[in-house]
C-alpha positions as CSV (number, residue, x, y, z in Angstrom):
1,M,0.0,0.0,0.0
2,A,1.5,3.4,-1.0
3,D,1.7,6.2,1.5
4,T,1.8,8.9,-1.2
5,P,-1.2,11.2,-1.5
6,P,-3.1,11.3,-4.8
7,A,-2.2,13.8,-7.5
8,V,-4.1,17.1,-7.5
9,Q,-6.7,17.0,-10.3
10,M,-7.8,20.6,-10.3
11,T,-7.7,23.8,-8.2
12,R,-9.9,26.8,-7.7
13,P,-9.4,30.1,-5.8
14,L,-11.2,30.5,-2.5
15,C,-13.5,33.4,-2.9
16,V,-15.3,35.2,0.0
17,F,-19.1,35.2,-0.4
18,P,-20.8,36.8,-2.3
19,R,-17.9,36.5,-4.8
20,V,-17.5,33.4,-7.0
21,A,-14.6,31.9,-9.0
22,K,-15.1,32.7,-12.7
23,H,-12.8,31.4,-15.5
24,N,-10.9,34.2,-17.3
25,G,-11.7,32.7,-20.7
26,S,-8.3,31.3,-21.5
27,G,-6.0,28.8,-20.0
28,D,-6.5,25.5,-18.3
29,T,-9.8,25.2,-16.5
30,N,-8.2,22.9,-13.9
31,N,-5.8,25.6,-12.8
32,A,-6.8,28.2,-10.1
33,A,-4.5,30.8,-11.7
34,N,-6.9,31.1,-14.7
35,F,-9.8,32.1,-12.4
36,T,-10.8,35.4,-10.8
37,C,-13.1,36.1,-7.9
38,V,-16.0,38.2,-9.1
39,T,-19.2,39.5,-7.6
40,D,-21.9,36.8,-8.2
41,E,-24.0,37.5,-11.2
42,N,-27.5,36.1,-11.7
43,D,-26.8,35.0,-15.3
44,F,-23.5,33.4,-14.2
45,N,-25.3,30.7,-12.0
46,Q,-27.0,27.8,-13.7
47,K,-30.8,27.9,-13.7
48,P,-32.6,25.0,-12.1
49,A,-33.8,22.3,-14.4
50,P,-37.5,22.7,-15.4
51,K,-39.9,20.4,-13.7
52,Y,-41.1,17.5,-15.8
53,G,-44.6,16.0,-15.8
54,P,-47.8,17.3,-14.3
């Protein structure tokens, strides 16, 4: 059994609420250096899925 920790898969900056991490538009999306903390925008967040059925 190996005692080495697993490799880091991705990083994100830690943003203080209400700011969120937003990708700068270029660079690796798994690297925190390519993200900026921005004030949360309503259109930035995903909308909930519509309800299906009656």
